[in-house]
C-alpha positions, -999 to +999 in steps of 0.1 A: +000+000+000+029+024+007+040+021-030+005+027-042+004+059-021+038+070-032+029+065-069-001+089-064+022+117-053+032+144-078+065+139-096+079+174-087+098+172-053+085+205-040+049+194-046+055+160-030+072+177+000+042+200+005+017+172+005+038+149+028+044+178+052+007+186+054-002+150+060+025+146+087+014+178+103-020+162+109-002+142+136-003+174+157-040+168+162-036+131+170-007+131+194-025+148+223-052+121+222-027+093+225-010+080+256+021+101+260+046+072+261+031+058+228+031+092+211+068+097+221+078+063+209+059+066+176+074+101+170+109+087+176+102+058+151+090+083+125+121+104+129+143+073+126+124+062+095+129+097+079+166+095+086+169+060+071+150+072+040+174+102+037+204+079+040+192+055+013+182+082-012+217+094-020+254+096-012+287+087-027+306+058-012+291+065+022+298+102+022+273+130+020+244+105+023+221+131+037+216+163+018+213+197+035+176+198+026+171+164+041+189+173+073+164+201+078+135+177+073+145+144+091+136+159+125+101+164+111+097+201+119+061+200+107+052+176+136+053+189+171+074+166+194+050+149+218+075+154+246+067+191+244+030+186+247 
């Protein structure tokens, strides 16, 4: 199902980023309703997943595997950290 969703996203990276950021931002409405420990663990897993995706998407012989733009996004700035709620 993940591939089906990914294939429905626009081809242009900026358009994809806008849609993904908006969808991830919806977690800000959900986190307060979840048990705090679960929300924190889930958020950590999402950040780890984002980092792994960034590492896989590029690089040269293990160097520069995460671009500057990706570094700004892997901490999921569009999603409020549940620790802060």
